[in-house]
N, C-alpha and C positions, 0 to 999 in steps of 0.2 A: 909758111909765108903767105900762101894763098888764103888761108883762113884769116890771117891778120888783115889782109887787104879787103876780104869780104866783110869783116866786122867794121872796118873803117868806112867802107862804102855805105853799109847799112846805117851807120851812125850819121853819116853826112845826109843821107836821104831823110832820116828821122829828124835831123835838125832843120832841114829846109821845110819839111812838113809842119813842124812846130812854128817856124817863123811865119809861114803862110797863115796859120791859125791865129797868131798874134796880130797880124796885120788886118785880118778880116774883122775883128772887133766883135764877133758874136759871143754871146754869153757862154754857151756850151764849150766853144773853142777856147775861150779864156780859162775856163775852169779846167779844161783838159791840159792846157799848158802848165798850170800850177800843179796839178796832180802828177804829171809826168816830169816835172822839173828835176827831181833828184836823179832820175836815170839819165837825163840829158846832161846834167853837170858831170856825172861820173864818166860818160862816154867822151865828151870833148869840153873840158872846163874852160879853156881859153876862149874859144869862139862863143861859148854860152855866155860868159861874163861880158864879152865885148858887144854882143848883138842882142841876146835874149834878156839879160838881167835888167838893162834899162827899161825895156818894155814891161817886165814883171814889176819893177818898182812903181811904175805908173799904174799897173793893173791891180796891185794889192788893195789899194783903197777902193778901186772900182769893184773888185771882187767882193769885198766885204759889204759895200753899200748896195750894190745892185744884184749881185749873184747869190752870195751866201745868206744874205738877209731874207731873201724870199725863196731860197732853195729848199728842196725836200731833205728828209733825213738821210737818204742814201748819199747825196752829194756832200752833205755836212760831214758824214762819217769818213767818206773818201778823202775830203780835204784835211780832216784832222789827222788821218794816217799819213798823208803826204807831208804835212808840216812837221809831224814828229820825226820823220826820216830826215828832213832837212835840218832840223835842230840837233839831231843826234850825230849826224855825219860831221866829221872833222874837215870841213871845207871852208873856203874863204867867204862863202855866202853868209856864214854865221856872223862874221865880223861886220859885214856891211848891211845886212838886212834883218838882224835879230830884232831890232826895235819894231819894225813894221810887222814882222810875223808874230811877235809876242803880243802886240796890240790886238791883232785879230783873234788870237787864242783867248786873251783875257776878256774881250768883248763878248765872245760866244759862251763864256762860262754862265752867263745869265739867260741862256736860251730857254724858251718856254717849254721845249720838249726835254724831259729829264734824261732820256737816252742820249740825245745830242749833247747836252751840257756835261753829262758824265764822260762822254767820249773826249770832249775838249779838255776836261779836267785831267783825265788820264794822260792826254798828250802833254799837258803842262808838267805833271808830276814826273813823267818819264824823261822829259827834257831837262829837268832841274839838275840831274846828275852830270849832264854835258855842258851846262852853262857856267861861265865864270862867276866868281863870288860877287864882283861888283855889279854885274848885270842882274843878278838875283836881287841885290839890295835896291837897285834903282828901278828895275822894271816890274818886280813882283812884290817886294815887301812894302813899298810905298803905297800902291793901291790896296794892299791887304790891310793896312792899318785902319782904313776907312770902312772896310767891308764887315768888320766884326761888330759894328754898332747894331743896336736893336732895331734901328730904323731900316736896316737891310733885310732882305728876304731870308727865310730859313735856308734855302739851298745855297745862298751866298755865304751864310755863316758856316754851313757845313763844309763848303769848299775851303773857307779860311782855316778850319780845324785841320783838314788834311794837308793843306799847303804848309801850315806851321810844323806839323809832324815831319814833313819832308825836308824843309830848309834848315831845321835846327841843327842837323849834323854838318852843315856847311860853314858854321861860324864857331868862334871860340865861346867857351862857357861864360866868360864875362859879358860878352855881347848878348848872349841868350838871356842871361839873368837880368841885364839892364833893360833891354829893348823888347824882349819877347815874353818874359814871364808875366808881366801885368796883363798882356793880352790873353795869355793862356788861362790865368785865374778867372778873368772875366768870362771866357767861354765855358769854363767848368761850372760857373754859377748862372749860366744862361737860363732863361725862363722856359725854354723848350727842352723837353727831355731828350729829343733826338740830338740836339746840339751838345748837351752834357755828355751823352753816351759816346758821341763821335770824338769829342775832345778827350774823354777818358781813355779811349783806345789809343790815342796818340801819345799818352803820357809815357809809354814804354820807350818810344824813340826819343822823347824829350829827356827822359831820365838818363839814357845812355849818352845823350849829347852834353848834358851839364856835368856828368860825372858823379862819383860817390859823395863828394863833399857837400853838394847842395841837395842831394836826394832826400836826406832825412828831414831837412828843414823846409824845403820848398815843395816836394812832390808828395811825401808820405801823408801830411795832413789833408791834402786834397783827395788822396785815395781813400782815406778813412771816412771822410765826409761823403764821398760818392758811393762808398760801399753801404752806407746807411740811407741812401736816397729812397724816396717814396716810389719811384718807378723801377720795376723789376729789370727793365732793359739796362738802366744805368747801373744797378747793382751787379748785374751779370757782367757788364763791361769792366767794372771795377774789380770783380773777382778774377776775371781772366788776366787783367793787367797785373794784379798782385802775384798770381802764379808765375807769370813770365818774368817778374822782377824779384823773385825770391833770393837769387844769388846776390842782388844788390843791397840786401838788408843784412845787418849784423845779427849776432845771436840774441842780443837783448831785444832788438826790435821784433824778431821772430817770436820770442817767448812772450813778451809783454804786450805787443800790439797786434801782430799778425794772427797768432793762434786764437785769442779771444774773438777777434773779428771774424775769422773763418769759421769758428765753431758756431757763433751766433748766426752766421749766414747759412750754414748747413742745417741748423735746427729750424730756421725760418722757412727754408726751401722745403724741408721734409714735411712740414705741417700743411702746406697748401699751395706752393708755387711750383707746379709741375714743369712749366716751361723752363724755368731756371734750373730745376733739378736735373734735367737732361744734360745741360752744359756742365753742371757740377760733376755728374757721374763720368762725363767724358774726360775731365781734367783731374779726376781724383787721384790717379796714380802719380801724375807729375806733382800734385800738391803734397802727397804723403812723402815722396822722396825729397822734395825741397825742404820740408820741415822736420824730417826724421832725425837729423843730427841735434836738433834743439828740443826734442820731445822728452818729457819725463815718462816713466813707465805708465802712469795713469793716463797721460795724454795719448800715448801710443795705443793703449788699449781702447780708448774712446774712439779714435779714428778707425781702428780695426772693426769694432762692433758696429759703427755707423756704416761701414762698407757692407757688412753682412746684411744689415737691414735693407740697403739699396738693392742687393742681389735678390731679395725675396719680396720686393715691392710688387704688390698686386697679385701675389700667389698665396695659396693655402696648401699646407702639407697634410695629406691624409694617407695613412697606410704606407708611408715612405714615398709617395708620389706627389709631384708638383702639379697643381691644377689651378687654372685661372679663376679668380673670383669674378662674379658678375658685375662688371663696371660698364659705364657707357663706352661706346666704341672709341671715341676720341681719347678718353682718359686711359683706356686699356692700351691704346697705341703708344701713348706717352710713357706708361709704365714699362711696356716692352722695350722702348728705346732706352730707358734707364738701365734695364737689366742687360741689354746688349752692350751698352757702354761699360758696364761692370765686367762683362765677359772679356771685353777688349783690354781692360786694365788689370785682369787677373794675374798675368805674369809679374807685373810691377808690384802687386800686393803680396805675392808670394815672396818676393825679395824683401819687401818691407816688413813682413811678419817673421822672416827667417825660415828657410826651407826645412830646417830641422823640426819646426813646430807645425808643419803642414798637417799632419794627421789629426792633431788635437784642435787646431784653430781653423783650418780652411778646407778640410776634405769634404765636409758636408756641404759647404757652399759651392765647391767645384762640382760635386755630384749633382746639386740642384741645377746649376747652369747647364750641365750636359744633358739633363733630363727635362729641361724647360719646355713648356708646351709651345712656345713660339719658335718657329724655324730659324728666324734671324738670330736669336740668342744662341741656339745650338750651333749654327753655322759659325758664329764669331768664336765660340769656345773651341770648335774644331780647328779654326784657323790659327789659334794661339796654342794649340796642344803641344806642339814641339818645343815651344819655349818653356812650358811648365815641366815637361819631361827633362829638359836640359838643366833646369834649376834644381830638380829633385835629386839628380845624381844617383847615388846608391839606393835611395828610397823610392825609386821609380815604380816599384811594384805596388805602391799605394794606388796608382791610377790605371792599373791594368784593366780593371773592370770597366772603367769609363771609356777606355780605348775600344774595347769590344762593343760597348753600347753605341758609340759613334760610328763604328764600322757597319753596324747592323741598323742604322737609322733608316727610317722610311723615306726620308727626303734625299733626293740626289744632290741638292744644294749643300747639305751638310757633308755628304761624302766627297763632293768636289772640293770643298774647303779643306777637308782633311788630307786629300790627295796632294795638295800643293807641297807639303813637306812630309809625306808619309814615309819615304825612305829613311830620312833622318829620325823620325819618330820611332819607327820599328827597330832600327839599330840601337837607339838609346834605350828603348823600353826593354829590350832583351839583353842588355849589357849588365854585367855585375859591377862595373866600376871602371875607372881609368886604368888601374893596374892589372885588370883581368885580361886573359888571353882570348883569342877568337873562339877557342873551343868551349870556354866557360860561358855558355849562353843560358839565360833564364827561359824556361819553358812557360809560356803564357797559356793558361787553359782557354780553350775555345778560340784561339787565334786563327788556326787554319780553317775551321768551319766559317768563321766570320769573314775571312778573306775570300773564301769560295763564294759565300752568299753575296758579298759586295760585288764580285765580278759578275755573277749571274744577274743581279739587279741592274748593273750598268749595261749589260749586254741586252737585256730585255727592253731597255728604254730607247728613246730616239736620240739621246744625248751621246753620240758616238765619240765625241772628243773626250768626254769623261771616261768612257771605256778605254780609249787609247791611253789616256793618262794613267789609269789604273794598271794596265798591262806594262807600262813603262816603269811603274813603281815595283812591279813584281821582280824586276831584275835584281833587287836587293835581297830576295828571299834566301839565296845560298848563304848569306851572312846572318840570317835570322833564324831559320829553322833547319832541321836535319835534311840530308839528301833523300832519305827514304820517304819523308813526308812530301817532298817536292815530287818525287817520282810517282808515288801512288795517288796524289791528290791533284797535281797540276799538269803533268805532262800530257795526259790524254785530253785534258781540257784545251791545252794549247793546240793540239792537232785538230780538235773539233772547230776551234775558231778559225784556224788557217783554211780549213776545207769548206766551212759552211758560212762564215761571216759575209755580209753583203757590202762592207765598207773596206776599201783598199788600205787606208792607213791603219785600221785596226788589224787587218791581216798581217801587214808588214811588221807591226809592233809585236804581234804574237810570234812571228818568225824570229824576231830579235830576242825576245824573251826565251823562246825555246833554245836558241843557240847559247844564251847565257847559262841556262840550266844545264845543258850538255857540257859546257866548258868547265863547270865546277862540280860535276858529279864525280864521286870518288870510287864508284864500283864499276869494275870492268864489264861485268855481265849486263848491268843496266845500260851502260853506254853503248855496248854492242847492240842491244835490243832497240834502243832509240835510233841508232844509225840505220839499222835494218828497216825500221818502220818509216824513216824518212825516205829511204830509197824506194820502198814499196808503195807508199801512199802519195809521195810528192814527185820524186823523179820518174817513177813509172806509173803515175796516176792516170786514170782514164780521162780526167778533165784537164784540158790544156791550162786552165787557171791554176791548178795545183802544180803543174810543171813550171809555170812562171814563178810561183812562190818558191819552188826549189832553187831556181836561179837567184832569186832574192836571198835565199838562205846561203847560197854559195858566196855571194858578195859579203855577207855579214861574217861568215866563218873565215874568210880571208883576213878580215880585220881582227878577229878574236883568237884564232888558232895559229899555230905555226905552219910553215909551208909544208913540212913533211906530213903533219897530221891531215891537212887538207888534201894533199895529193894522195894520201893513202886511202881516204874514205870518200871523198866527194869529187875529185877531178874526173875520173873515168865516167861516172854517171852523168856528169855535166856534158862531157864531150859526146856521149852517146845520143844527146838530144839533137845532134846535127842532122839526124834522119827524122826529126819530128814532123808529122804531117801538117802542123799548123805553122803558118808563116810568122806569127807573132813570137812564137817560142824561138824559132831560128833567128829572127831579128834580134831578140835580146841576147841570144848566145853570141852572135857576131859582135854585138856591142861589148860583151864581157871578155872576148878572147884576149885582149892585152892584159887584163887582170889575171886571167888564168895562166897566161904565159909567165907572168911575174912570179908565180908560185913554184915554177919548175926550176930546179937547179941545173946548171950546165952539165953536171955529171949524170943526170937522169936522161940518158939517151933514149930509152924506151918511151918515156912520157913525151919527150920532144918529138919523136917520130909520130906518135899518136896525134899530137896537136897538129903537126904538119899534114898528116893524112886527113884530119878533119877539115882543115882549110882547103886543101885540094878538092875534097869531095864537094864542099860548098861551091867552089869556083866552077866545077864541072857540071853540077846538077841543078844549081839554084836557078829558079825562073822568076821568082817574085822581084819586082823592080826595086822596092824599098830595101829588101834584104841585100840585093846585089850592090846597091849604092853604099850601104853601110859596110858591106864586106870589103869593098875596094878601099874605103878609108881605113878599115881595120888592118888590112894587109900592109898598107903604107906605114901605119903606126907600128906594126910588129917589126917591120924592117928597120925602123929607126930606134927601137927601144934600147938596144945595147950601145948605140952610138951617142944618142942625145942626152942620156941621163948622166948628170954629174956624179963624180966619184963619191963625194961626201954624202949625197943623198942615198946612194946605193949602200954605202958603209953604215949609215944610220939605220937603214932598213934591215940590214943583216944583223946588226946588234939587237934590234928589237925582236927579230925572229929568233935569235938565240935565247933571248930572255923568255919568250913564250915557250920555247922548247924545254928550257930548264923547268919552268913552272909545270908543264905537263909531265915531265919526268918526276918531279917532286910529288905530284898528285898520285902517280903510280906507286911511288915508294911509300907514301902515306897510306894508300890502300893496302899494300902488303903488310905494313906495320900494324895497321888496325886489325887486319885479319889475324895476324899472329897473336896480337893481344887478346882478341876475342876468343881465339881457340885456347890460349893459355888460361884465360879466365874461365872458360867453360870446363876445361879439364880440372882446374883447381876447385871449381864449384862441385863437380862430380866427386872428386876425392874427399872434399870436406863433408859432403852429404853421406858418402860411404862410411867415413870415419865416425860421423855422428850416429849413423844407423848401427854400426858395429859396436860402438861404445854403449849404446842403449841396450842392444841385445846381450852384450857381455855382462852388463850390470844386472839385467833381469835374470840371466842364467846363473850368475854367481849368487844372486839372492835366492833363487829356487834351490840351488845345490846346497847352500848353507842351511836352508830350512829343512831339506831332507836329511842333512847330516845331523842337525839337532834332534830330529825325530828318531834317527837310527842309532844314536849314541848309546842309549840304554840296551838295545838289542845286540849291538856289536860287542859289548862287554861280556855277555853270556854266551853269544854264538861263536865267539872267537875260540874259546876253549873247546867247544863242541866240535868245530871244524878241525882243530888240531888233533883231537882224539880220534876222529874218524879217519884222518889222513894217516895217522900212525898205525891204526888197526888195519887199514887197507894195505899198507906197506908190509906189515907182518904177515898178512895172509897171502901176499903175492909171492909166488915161488920163482919167477923169472927175474933176471937182473934189470936194473934201470937202463933206459936208453941213453945215448950220448947227450941228448938234449937236457937230461935231468942230472948231469954230473954234479951240479951244485944245487941240491934241492933246497937248502936253507935260504940261499940267496934268491933263488927263483921264487920260492914261496913267499918271501917278503915282498918281492915286487908284485906278485900276483895278489897277495893279500892287500897291498896298498892299492892295487888297481882294480880289485874286485868290487870295492865299494865306490860310490860316486866321488867322495872326497873325504879326507880325514878331518879330524877336528882342527888341527893346526892349519891345514891348507885352506880351510874355509875362511879364515881370518886374514889371509894374505892380501895386501893392497894391490889394486890394478895399476899398471904403468900407463899413464895417459899420454906420455910422449911417444910411445910406440904401440898403438892399439893393434891387436891381432884379432883374428877370427875366434869365435867362441870355442871351437874344438881345440885350437892351439892354446888358449888360456887354460883350459882344463888340463891338457897335457903338461903344461908348465907347472901347474899346481901339483900334479902327481909326481913329476920329476923332482920337485923341490922337497919331498919328504925325506926323513932321515934314512929310509930304507933304500935310497938311491945308491947305485954302485958308483965306484970311482971311474969307471970306463963307460962309454956310450953303449947302451944296450937297446936293441930294437925288439919290442915286445908286441906281438900281434895276438888277437883273440883266438886264432886258430891253433896256436901252440900251447894252449892251456891243457892241463891234464883232465881226464874224464872225471876224476874225483872232484877237482875244482869246478868243473862244469856242473856236476850234480849239486855241489854245495851252494853254488851261487845262484842258480836258477835264472830269473829274469835279468838280474844284474849283469850276467855274462852276455846276455843279448845286447845290452847297451854297450858293453865294452868291445864288441866286434866292430862297431863303427869307428873305433878310435885307433889311430896309429900313433903310438906314444914314442917320442924320441927323448931319451934321458941323457942329458949332457952332464959332464963332470961339474962338481961344485967349484 
């Protein structure tokens, strides 16, 4: 209520002051009344219209004749802005004084100063939307019909063109065709090219005002004639208007009229009109999409090839590199502008050419733009890189090399343009497609070294905002590269930035990035090592600056991690800073105490006691005034925390904390699963390697044994009978009985006979069982046991049970048989 009375009293004082100025009659005071009239009307309209408006009505003519006529540009511009406010506001003043105000505006359109005349023209154009149709017809169109004559000045005819383009939307198409189209045709054929170009640019509004029915018959012929004008400015205006009106023409007009016209325009610009060529290259993407539905294959190919020519304009390719040709500086700048516009339109051309044909049609062009010698071209290509990646989809690997090139660019401007959408670019560039899971990421060669080099380059420059932006983009790396790559290549760098950087926003962004890396790291050992390093280098750091960064890290971890995780790893080190010798650290800790309290559950009595002890210690020992003031506010806030917080907010916070805790548990389970899978894979690899090694040795052994068997076959046939004869003679000469081990000499002899040679002829041809590969000595034993001399019961045969006769007869072969333990199983 008091504020309302104050505003009313100030409005009264302001009104009296303005009345005094009006009564004084001085020029500056009269101008001040007019300029401040909108505010005075808003504050107290009744009194203003009763006492001020009559004086203003008498002052308007005086203002124009005596004040504005001789006033400077500043007063003219101020009066134009004031009149615009009066005309646009929905107040009674419009109905009573529109005629007087519009007369002043129209008279000042012919001011000798072009800046002032343009200001009054903008005032009129802006006020047309708020004026009624009849007022426009009487106050604006009637004077306008006389200003288009050639006897009028060029600025007056230019103003007529702009006014026609504005008022045409206020009337029906029949009125426009009857009253305004003759005037429009006359201005399109004006002798001055500036007037023709200005009227040509208004044809878009006129076309939308008269509708599709009259466009083909009334507007299109004028556009075709203007597009062939001798002045390049007029041709350019016609070209821009045609592009903006493509949806207004039917398919026949596009094919038979627009395409030949645009093709001729492009060819003429390419041969020598560089100024128009820059505008053509800027509108080229919109042009191709507007006409693409009506193109034949030949026309489509022509526009695509013309775009490739524009991208290489002013360049020469040698040894795969783009180099500028020696042109005059002005021409070289125009060519660079054309190539920059082509880089701006490249995503539209990819869509025009079909992303599936990117490699064959547009890859070389895109590579040329990314390697362009002009920084502005490379910067524009980097700015639209994410759009190209998005369009390529599963074929994104085509541009991996160009991504690395832009990351390693020497110019910080290029890197800064790439950083605007680097997170989206990296996630799309490493994705295998929409249906692929988060684990199926594409490994881009040299991506990690390029990111490291980009960060070092940004850190060594004076552009700290770019460095901060790059660190912010690093938060997407857990979704792009593996955790080991982040741990070994980026963690230590984040610590170095936190502890050595000179810019506080960069340090804080490094802290946030470090927390994100820790949040999504899946290996328990690495997480423990990172947390230990955080406590050692930050929480217990020698520099108070590092300890402040640790408190910043605590604020971030409260948002990223669950309450239990924070209390387990970070709460106690934070509370220990209560004894920090630097007041700034204790001040920040006092400020953070409510946040620390919010992470402790009511059931954690021990942590609550430690927090209470920390507060009491500060209350008892703190001597710094600022810390004491902050501490008292914090204590009051701590007392009110459980009382003032609404239940629904507390419930939402608890649900969010439960979600974070589930995610952390899931990360632990994923780590355990990955460890089990890696161990199983390692065990499987070892077994497969062992099987392959054993199979190779078994095959080589069987080959050697079969070769020795083939060599010994002839000797075995004659030596067998000799061994039997010697054995029989030894038995006949022996006078003592056989031992119990020799109770079945025939059977034992057969086994020994089969075991005394390396392998029999039949056993040498036995196939190996690939399904159950055994060691070589077991294969040999199996081949021995598979001979016909095998007994029907398992017999254990060792080399040391052989008779002395057999030992003498076999010689070296028996030495080999000592190493074998043969198990003969029943058939």
